[in-house]
matplotlib code that plots the C-alpha trace (Angstrom):
import matplotlib.pyplot as plt

x = [0.0, 1.3, 2.7, 1.2, -2.4, -4.6, -4.4, -8.2, -10.1, -12.8, -16.4, -17.3, -15.5, -16.2, -14.7, -12.6, -13.0, -16.7, -15.9, -14.2, -11.4, -8.8, -9.1, -9.6, -7.1, -7.6, -5.0, -7.3, -10.3, -7.9, -5.8, -8.1, -11.6, -13.8, -15.3, -18.7, -17.6, -20.3, -19.3, -20.4, -19.9, -21.1, -21.9, -20.3, -22.9, -22.4, -19.4, -19.3, -18.9, -20.9, -19.1, -19.4, -19.9, -21.4, -17.8, -16.7, -19.6, -19.1, -15.7, -16.6, -19.6, -16.7, -15.8, -19.1, -22.9, -23.2, -22.7, -24.6, -24.7, -26.1, -27.6, -28.3, -25.0, -26.5, -29.3, -28.3, -27.4, -26.4, -29.0, -28.7, -28.5, -28.7, -25.2, -25.4, -25.8, -23.0, -20.7, -21.6, -20.8, -17.5, -16.5, -17.8, -16.6, -13.3, -15.2, -18.7, -20.3, -24.0, -25.5, -28.9, -31.0, -31.2, -28.2, -28.6, -27.6, -26.7, -26.7, -24.8, -25.1, -23.0, -23.7, -20.2, -22.0, -24.3, -23.3, -21.2, -23.0, -26.1, -25.7, -28.6, -28.6, -30.7, -31.3, -32.6, -33.2, -32.6, -29.7, -29.9, -28.3, -26.2, -26.8, -29.1, -28.2, -28.3, -29.7, -31.8, -31.1, -31.2, -33.6, -37.3, -37.6, -34.5, -35.1, -34.5, -33.2, -35.7]
y = [0.1, 3.5, 5.6, 8.7, 7.6, 10.0, 9.4, 8.6, 5.6, 5.6, 5.1, 4.2, 1.8, 0.8, -3.0, -3.5, -6.3, -7.1, -8.0, -11.2, -12.8, -11.9, -8.3, -9.2, -7.2, -8.0, -5.1, -2.5, -3.6, -3.6, -0.2, 1.9, 1.4, 2.0, -0.9, -1.5, 0.5, 0.6, -1.5, -1.0, -3.4, -3.9, -7.3, -9.5, -12.2, -12.8, -15.1, -18.7, -17.7, -14.8, -12.1, -11.5, -15.3, -16.6, -17.1, -13.7, -12.2, -14.4, -13.2, -9.6, -10.1, -10.7, -7.0, -5.3, -6.0, -3.2, -4.4, -3.2, -4.2, -2.2, -5.4, -9.1, -11.2, -13.9, -14.7, -13.4, -15.5, -14.0, -14.3, -17.2, -16.2, -18.4, -19.6, -17.2, -14.1, -15.0, -15.7, -12.3, -10.5, -12.3, -11.2, -7.4, -6.8, -7.0, -7.0, -6.8, -7.0, -7.0, -5.2, -6.3, -5.5, -2.5, -0.5, -0.3, 2.8, 3.0, 6.6, 7.0, 10.3, 11.0, 14.0, 15.6, 17.9, 15.3, 11.6, 9.4, 6.7, 7.4, 7.0, 7.5, 4.9, 4.7, 1.8, 2.6, 0.5, -2.8, -2.3, -4.5, -5.3, -8.3, -9.5, -8.5, -5.4, -5.9, -2.3, -0.7, 3.1, 5.9, 7.4, 6.3, 6.0, 3.8, 0.1, -1.7, -5.2, -8.1]
z = [0.0, -0.6, 2.0, 0.5, 1.5, 3.6, 7.5, 7.9, 6.9, 4.2, 4.9, 1.4, -0.8, -4.4, -4.9, -7.6, -10.1, -9.2, -5.3, -6.5, -4.5, -6.9, -6.1, -2.2, 0.0, 3.6, 4.5, 2.9, 5.1, 8.1, 7.4, 5.0, 5.8, 8.8, 10.6, 8.9, 6.1, 3.1, 0.3, -3.6, -6.1, -9.7, -10.8, -13.6, -14.8, -18.6, -17.9, -16.9, -13.3, -12.2, -9.9, -6.8, -6.1, -3.0, -1.4, -2.5, -0.7, 2.2, 2.7, 2.4, 4.7, 7.5, 7.2, 6.7, 6.6, 4.5, 0.8, -2.0, -5.5, -8.7, -9.8, -9.4, -9.3, -11.4, -13.6, -17.0, -20.2, -23.3, -26.1, -28.5, -32.2, -35.3, -36.3, -39.6, -37.5, -35.1, -38.1, -39.5, -36.5, -35.6, -39.3, -39.1, -35.5, -33.6, -30.3, -29.0, -25.8, -25.0, -22.0, -20.7, -17.7, -15.6, -14.5, -10.8, -8.9, -5.4, -3.8, -0.3, 1.5, 4.6, 6.8, 8.0, 10.3, 12.0, 12.2, 10.0, 11.8, 9.9, 6.2, 3.7, 1.4, -1.6, -4.2, -7.8, -11.0, -9.5, -7.2, -4.2, -0.9, -1.1, 2.7, 5.3, 7.2, 10.9, 11.4, 8.7, 9.0, 6.4, 4.0, 4.4, 0.7, 0.2, -0.6, 2.6, 2.6, 3.6]

ax = plt.figure().add_subplot(projection="3d")
ax.plot(x, y, z, "-o")
ax.set_aspect("equal")
plt.show()
């Protein structure tokens, strides 16, 4: 870790590489983040192994109960096309990527004047909590975990 990093600890973190174990760094959780930091993750669900996996979520939940994802980490399959269509696409495009489903958003608001212990967390367009929160606080309009 950099010696030039700020002295304080972060209250919110956007997890790298879809929250997978390959990007997990325990030292970050212990030295750079506040206890029960709010963790934000974007899912990857178009590959053979959707991310974050259940195992990844279990590891992350050892550090915080506040993990939010911009969409479901599983359940999407690329559309099947006729072989002639696939062949034409391969000939015409160097690369292509399909994006389906809602692009969720997680909004986190912290008031420095009031209490950092009472974040306002709002979930929009399919964003979800990945694990049940122990204490549900925040904006009454925010979607709460069940």
